N, C-alpha and C positions, 0 to 999 in steps of 0.2 A: 801398569797403565791405569790412569785415573778413571772414576766412575763417569766423569763427562765425556772422556774420550770414548769409553766404551758405549755410552749411550748414543754418541754421535755416529759410531760405526753401525750400530744396530739400526739407528734411524735411517742411515744412508743404504743399508742393505734391504730394507723393507720395500716390497713392490709398490706399495702405495706412497712411498716417500717422493718429495719433490725432486730430490737429487736423481732417483732412479728413473722417475718420468722424464727429467731432462735429458738424461743419457739416452734413453729409449727413444725419444722424439729425435734427438740429434742423429742417432743411428739409422733410425728409419728414413729421415730426410736423406741422409748421405746415401742409404742403400738404394732408395728410389731414384735418386740422381745418378749415382753410378751405374746402376743397372740399365737405366734409361740411355745414358750416354754410351755405355758398352754395347747396348743392343743396337743402337743407331750406328755406332762405329763399325760393329760387325756386319750388319746388313749392308752398309754402304761399301765396306771393303770386299764383301762376299759378291755383290753385284758388279763391282769393278774388276775383280780378278776372272770371275766367270765370263763377263761380257768381253773382256780382253782376249782371254784365251779362245772363247767361241768365235769371236769376229775374225781373229787371226787365222783359225782353222777354216772357217767357212770361205773367207777370201781366197785362201790358198787352194781349197778345194774347187772353187768356182773357176778359177784361173786353169787349174789342172784339167778340169773337164773341157774348157774351152780350147786349151792348147794341145792336150793329149788325146782325150776320148773323142772330140770332134774330128781329129785327123784321121781316125780309124775308118777303113772301108765300110760301105753300107751294109754288106754282109760279111762282118769279120769272122775269123776263125776263133777257136777257143785259145789258141797259142797268141793271137792277136790281143785278145782281152787280157789274157795272163800277164803279157808283157806290159801292156798298157797300165794295168792296176799296180804291177810292181814298180813302174817308172813314177806313177803318181804318188805312191805311199814312201817312196825314197826321198821325198822332199824334207824341208826343214820343220814342217808342221807336226811330224810324228803322229800319223793317224794310219789305219788300214782302209783299204779300198776294195770295194766288190762292184764289177761291172757286169751288167747283164745285157744281151742283145739276142737277136733271132737269126740262126743259121738258115732256117727256112720258116715259113709261117706256121706258128704253133709249135715251134721245136726251139725253145729258148736255150742259150749257152751263156755260161757264166765263167768269170775270171776273177780270182782271188789274189789278193797281195799276201794274205797269210790265212790258209784255211782253217788252221787250228784256233785262230784268234776271232775270225770275224767271217760268219755265214749269213745266208738269207734269213735263217731263223732268228737272228738276233735283230733284225729290223722290225720294229713294231708293225702291226698290221695297218693301224691308222696312218702311220707315216707312208707306208707303201701306197695305200689308196689316194693319198694326197698327192704324190710324186706321179702317179699314173693318170690322174685327172687331167684332161685337156682344158685350159682356161679358155673362156670366150675372149675374143679381141675386141677391145673397145677403144675409145679415144684416150682412155687412162691406162691401158694395158696393151702393150705391144708384142708380148710373148705369150706362146701357148703353155709354156711349162716354166715352172718356177722352182727355186731352191728352198726346200722345206727342212726343218730341223727340229729335233726333240731331244730333252735330257731324259735319259732312263738309267736303270740300275741293272746290272748284270752280275749275279753271284755276289752281291753286296758291294760291287765297284761301281761308281758313278762313270756314266759315259755321256758323250754328245754323239747323236747319230743324225746324219744329214743325208738327204738325196735330191737329185734332179735328173732331168732327162734332156738329151741333146735335141734341139728343135731340128725338124726336117727328117726324122727317121734314125738319128744316131742312138747309140747305147744309153742305157739308164746307169747311173752310177750312185753308189752309196758309200759314205765314209763313217768310220768309227773311231772317235777321239776319246781317249781315257782322260778323265778329270780327277784321277786318284791324287796326283800330286798337288793339285789345287785343294782338294779336301784336306790333305795333310797340312797345307799352309794355312787353312782356314782354321783347323783344329788347334794348331799352335797360336794362331791369333786369339782364338777363344779363350785358350788357357791363359794368355797373357792378360786379356781383358778381365778374366775372373779373378786373377791374382790382384790386378790393379783395383778391382771392386773390394776385394777383401782388405786391401791395404787402406782403401778410402774409408771403409767401415770402421776398422781399427783406429785409424787417425780422427775420425769423427768422434768416436767413443772417448778417445783420449782428450780431445778438444773440449767435449761436452763436460767431462770430469773436471777439467780445469776451469771452465767457465762456471760450473755448478759450484765449485769450491770457493770462486771468487765471489760470486753472487749470494751463495747460500750461507757463507760464514757470518755475515751480519745478521741474516735471518735466524741462524742458529743461536747467536749471542742474545738476539732479541727474546727467542724462545726461552733460553735459560733464564734470562732476567725475568720474563713473565712468570715462570715457574717459581722462582724465588719470591716474587712478589705474592703470588698465590699462596705460598707457605708462611707468609707473615713477615718476611723480610722487607720492610717498607722503605728501608734506606737504599735499596738496589738502584743503582744508575748504570747507564750505558756510557762508554766513551765514544764520543761524536768525532768523526773525521770525515772530510770531504763536503761536497755540496749536492750530492746526488739525491735521489728519492729515498734511499735507505737511510741517509744521514738525517734528512728531514723526518723520517719515520722515528728514528732513534731520539732526536730532539722531542718529538711529540710524546713518545713514551716517557721521557725523563720528566717532562712538564706534567703528564698525567700522574706518574709515581709520586711526584713531589705534592701535587695537589691532594692525592689520596692519603699520602703520609700526614699531611696537615689536618685533613678531616678526620683521620681515624684518631690522631692525637687529640684534637678537639672533643671528639666523641668520647674518647677514653677519659679525658679530664672531667667532662660533664657527668659521665657515669661514675666515676670515682667520687666526685662531689656529691651525686645523689646517693650513692651507697653510703658515705660518710654521714650525710644528712639523716638518712633512715635510721643508721646505727646510732648516732648520737642522739636523735629524737627518741628512739626506743629506749635507749639507756637513761635518758634523763626523765622519761615517762614513768620508769620502774620505781623510782622513790616515792613519788606521790601516789602512784597506783597502790604500792604496798600499804601505805597509810590509808588510802580510801578503801582498800580491800578489807583491812582490818576493822575500820568503822563500819563498813557495810556488813560484815559478819556479825558485829554486835548488835547492829539494828535489826538483823534477820533473827537473832536469838531473841530479841525483845519484841518481835513483831505480833505475837500473840496478845501482848499486853497494851498494844497501842490502839488508837482510835481506829475503828473499822474503815474510816474514810482515808486514813494515812497508811494502813498496812499495805494496800495494793500498790501504792507509790514506792513504798520501802522495798517490796519484793522486785519491782521493776528496777530500781536502783542496784540492788544486789545482783540481779540477773545481768543488767548491761556492764556493771563493773567487772564482773567475771569475764564477761564476753570481751571487754576492752583489754583486760589482762592477758587474754589468749591471743588476742590479735598482736599485742605488742611482742609477747614472746615469739610468735611465729614470725613477725616481721625481723626480729633480730636473728632467728635461724636462717631466714632467707637471705639475709645480708651476708651471713657467714658463707654460705654457699656461693653467693655471687662474687664475694671477695676471694674465694679460693682458700679460705682459712679452716674450713671444716675438715676434721681428720677422724680417722677410725681409732677406737680404743678397743683392741680385739680381746675376747675371751672365749674359752670353750663352753657352749651353750647346749643344754638339753632342749631341744625345740618344743617338746610337749610341755615341759615345765614353763618355759618362757611364755608360751601362748596362754597357758593356764593362768600364770601370774598376771599377764595383761588384762584378761578378762575378769579376774577376780578382782584386781585394784579398781576396776571401774564398774563393779557390781553388775556384770553382764553374764553371770554364770547361768542363769535361768533362761537367757535369751540367745544363747549360743549353743550349737551342736557341734562338738569338737570331734574330729576323726583323726587322731594322731597317736603314733606308736612311740611309747617312751623308750628312752635309751639312744635315740638318734642324735648324735653329738655333731655340731658344727662350730666352726670358728668364725665368730661374727662380732659386730659390735652390739652388745645386748641392749644398750639404751636405744640406738637408731633402729634396731628390730622392733623395740617395744613401740616407737613412735610410728613406724609403718603399719604395725598391726593395729594400733589404736585408731589410726585414721581410717583405715580399710574397713574394719568392723563397724567403727562408729558410723561411717557414711553408709554402710549396708543397713544399719538399724534405723537410721534417720529417714532413709528413702525407701527401704523396702520392709521394714517392720521385722519382728521376730517370728520364728526363730531364724537365726543367721547360721548358715553351714559353713564350718572351717575345716579344711582337709589338708593335711600335711603328708608329703611323700618325698621320696628321693629318686631323682632319675640321673644316674651316672654321677657325675661330679656336681650336680645341682640340686639345690633345695627348692621345691615348689610348694608354695602354700596357696590354696584356692579359698577365696571368700566369696560365697554365693548368698543372694538374698531371694526373697520371695515377692518382691515388688513388681511394678509394671515393666521394669527394664529401662534402658537408656534409649532415648530417640536416637535414630541413625545420623542425624545431622549434629548431634551433640557429642557422639563418641570420639570423634578426633580432638575434642577440646577439653575433656574431663579433667586433665591434668594441667590445663592452663591456669595460671594465677588470677584470682578474681573473676573467673569466667562464670557468667549467669546463664543457665539454660533458657530463662524466659526475662526479657527485659522489662516485662510488666510486674516482676517480682524481684526488684534489685535488693531487698533486704533479707537475709537469712540469719538463722541462729549461728552459723560458723562464720570463720573469718574468710572463707574462700581460697585458703591457702594449703588446707590439709592434705589434699591429694597431690599437689605440687610438692610439697615438703616430704611426702612419702616417696614420690618418684625421685627426688634428688638424692634421699638416704638410700634407695636401691641403687642408684647410679654410682654413688660413692663406693659401694660394695663391689661394684663390677656387675650388676645385676639389672633388672628391669621390672616393669609393672605393665601388664596389658589389661585392657577392659574389653568385654564383649557381652553379648545377650546370650542367654541360655535358651536352647529350643524349647525348653520346659517352662519357659518364662523366668523373669528376673534377671538381673546382672551379675556377671562373674568377673571378679577381679583376680588375676594370677600373678603372683609374686615369684620372680626367679632370682636366687641369689647363689653364689658359689659356696660350696660346702666349706671352703677354707679360703678366707680373704686376706691371707697372709702376704701374698705377692701384691695384692693391691695396696696394701698398707705400706710395704716397703717402698712402692713406687711413689707414694705421696711425698717423699722427700723430706727436708728438714722444715721445721715450723709447726710440727704437730703440737697441739694444745692439750693440756689436761683439763678434765671436766672442772666446771665451775661448781659453786655450791648447789646450783639447781639441776646438775647433771648434764648442762649443755657444754658444748665445746666452743 
């Protein structure tokens, strides 16, 4: 399985992915629709089934009361009630009957179609009160007694209970109709609707997956193309097919990618031309600068014998010539970094000896307090380490004064060198820019003795080792520059690849 397919599967399984959200939305819509439809269908069928059964039973019971119970004597016997109740329950409506009358005033008698199934205790008190209550006769009510019914549950089984009384002193009758069969039918219907809802949910998820695959495949291709474009593959283009919005988006992406590729190519060409110009200019300046430097040194040696009016000018020429020479060398070094041709030339180095040699070569022994243990060996490029140290210590001496503290220590697999001065520190707004090229902390003092490239070159030399330099202000006052380098830069040097250059006659690569 390719990495692209794995990435697509992982993206599709994320809860925040567009595919998952589309499937969830489809499923929720289908679930709501299916549950709503099933609920409405169940409610309508339930009412229809119960109403049909109820109406049939009540109509039959009313007819039986009119035909059978009303034909009983005014003072029926218990046998009369028992026989009439049995005849009424023997009909096709399948319900039990209870008939109640008075043999004498205050002495009720009852007849049951099935004493084990239906007794007076099974009739709700509220229903009994409704049945016994005489209704006032009005223009809209011609009968003193009406048929009342109620749905109830006995021992967990649903029943329909109804009751009425014969007008004119006849018996009171109650019926009990079991609704268990209707409940079973409705339960079967509920299961069927539940299965239908589940199938609708599964179907909607499959449809959503198919729709997501169709819709999101072009989006995924667009995302992969944008990722490649971000990785620097500016020739990435999409295959456009169709005339929908996604096709228009793909065309727009292709146009944007083409425009970006052209602009990057133009910028790269201009940058390459600029680097070549700086390199050529620096190289061409080296020859006349060498001659000018030699003449300036001769003039400096003879300055004491010159006219006092001319001597200051000679010293100024010598100082500016050296500054220009340093600037040209720094520009050439920066050009190598920008062109990617700078390479490491590694050697085993005693850090204490290297720092001491750097300080001694520049006559800074009296201005630097060194705290370094001898015998600490690292594998680095000694020339580039010397450039870093010279720039950091020289910068500290120039801006903070002497003595400058240099502390060397090892932390794990890293070499740490701290350079601390006793100056006023670095302003907070300047700290983020101290390693920028030609950065001036004050626009009112654009001229300085340095080239403005020293700290930038030091940072580049740290980076090429796989290290870094940080700048901060010490709580005790003064600035602290911390150099971090790997103890062994062999792996970094191997990753430089072909094209490493040997040092030239000045030690620069």
